[in-house]
C-alpha positions as CSV (number, residue, x, y, z in Angstrom):
1,M,105.1,8.6,7.9
2,H,107.9,6.4,7.0
3,R,107.1,2.8,6.2
4,I,109.4,1.4,8.9
5,F,107.3,3.1,11.6
6,T,104.4,0.8,10.9
7,T,106.5,-2.3,10.3
8,A,106.4,-5.0,13.0
9,F,109.5,-4.9,15.2
10,S,109.3,-8.7,15.2
11,S,109.8,-8.8,11.4
12,V,113.1,-6.9,11.7
13,Y,114.4,-8.5,14.9
14,P,115.5,-11.8,13.2
15,H,117.7,-9.7,10.9
16,Y,119.4,-8.1,13.8
17,V,120.1,-11.5,15.3
18,T,121.3,-12.9,12.0
19,K,123.6,-10.0,11.4
20,A,125.1,-10.5,14.9
21,E,125.4,-14.3,14.6
22,R,127.1,-14.1,11.2
23,K,129.9,-12.2,13.0
24,G,130.1,-14.7,16.0
25,R,127.9,-12.8,18.4
26,T,124.8,-14.2,20.0
27,K,121.0,-13.6,20.2
28,A,121.5,-13.0,24.0
29,E,123.8,-10.1,23.2
30,V,121.3,-8.6,20.7
31,D,118.6,-8.9,23.4
32,E,120.9,-7.3,26.0
33,I,121.5,-4.3,23.7
34,I,117.8,-3.9,23.0
35,Q,117.0,-4.1,26.7
36,W,119.7,-1.6,27.6
37,L,118.5,0.9,25.0
38,T,114.7,0.5,25.7
39,G,114.6,-0.3,29.4
40,F,112.6,-3.4,28.7
41,D,113.3,-6.7,30.5
42,Q,113.4,-10.0,28.6
43,S,109.8,-10.8,29.3
44,A,108.6,-7.4,28.0
45,L,110.8,-7.8,24.9
46,D,109.3,-11.3,24.3
47,R,105.8,-9.9,24.6
48,Y,106.4,-7.1,22.1
49,L,107.9,-9.6,19.7
50,Q,105.0,-12.0,20.0
51,A,102.4,-9.2,19.7
52,E,104.0,-8.0,16.4
53,T,104.2,-4.5,17.8
54,T,105.1,-1.8,15.3
55,F,108.3,0.2,15.7
56,D,106.2,3.2,16.6
57,E,104.4,1.3,19.4
58,F,107.6,-0.4,20.5
59,F,109.6,2.8,21.0
60,A,106.6,4.7,22.3
61,A,106.5,2.2,25.2
62,A,110.3,2.3,25.7
63,N,112.1,4.3,28.3
64,L,115.3,5.2,26.4
65,N,118.6,4.8,28.4
66,P,120.0,8.2,29.3
67,N,123.3,7.2,27.8
68,A,121.7,6.8,24.4
69,T,122.7,10.4,23.8
70,L,126.3,9.2,23.7
71,I,125.6,7.1,20.6
72,T,127.2,8.7,17.6
73,G,128.4,7.7,14.1
74,V,127.1,6.7,10.8
75,V,124.7,3.9,9.9
76,C,123.3,3.4,6.4
77,G,125.2,6.5,5.4
78,I,123.3,8.7,7.9
79,R,124.8,10.3,11.0
80,V,122.6,9.1,13.9
81,E,123.1,12.2,15.9
82,S,121.7,14.4,13.1
83,V,118.5,12.5,12.5
84,E,115.7,14.9,13.3
85,D,112.6,12.7,13.5
86,P,112.5,11.3,17.1
87,L,111.2,7.8,16.1
88,M,113.6,7.5,13.2
89,K,116.4,8.5,15.5
90,K,115.6,5.8,18.0
91,I,115.5,3.2,15.2
92,R,118.8,4.4,13.8
93,L,120.3,4.3,17.4
94,L,119.3,0.6,17.6
95,D,120.7,0.0,14.1
96,K,124.0,1.6,15.2
97,L,124.3,-0.6,18.3
98,I,123.6,-3.7,16.3
99,D,126.3,-2.6,13.8
100,E,128.8,-2.1,16.6
101,L,128.0,-5.6,18.0
102,A,128.5,-7.1,14.5
103,K,131.8,-5.3,14.2
104,G,133.1,-6.9,17.3
105,K,132.9,-4.0,19.7
106,K,132.9,-5.0,23.4
107,M,129.6,-4.9,25.2
108,D,130.6,-2.3,27.8
109,K,131.7,0.1,24.9
110,I,128.4,-0.6,23.0
111,M,126.4,0.3,26.1
112,R,128.5,3.4,26.7
113,Q,129.7,2.4,30.2
């Protein structure tokens, strides 16, 4: 089991926000992306963050957006579409979306609409 699986989502979340804000994006946009990918609303996302839910528990409760299959590309030197472990793939998909946000991509393109 990879260490990230048992890491609290709330411990990584601020890094997502910081990465986005450094590039002129907002916490609200990060939340919108997470909600789009996971199917959670803001109150559910807040609950998971406060409960220090692990990535494993967080994504186990998620209802992944059907358009998540359209997310492709490289993050951290790894092609997201070729990641075999289902949980790691979901984590990498989220990483890719946050990268796209930080690179200035428009929200409708990030959310594959």
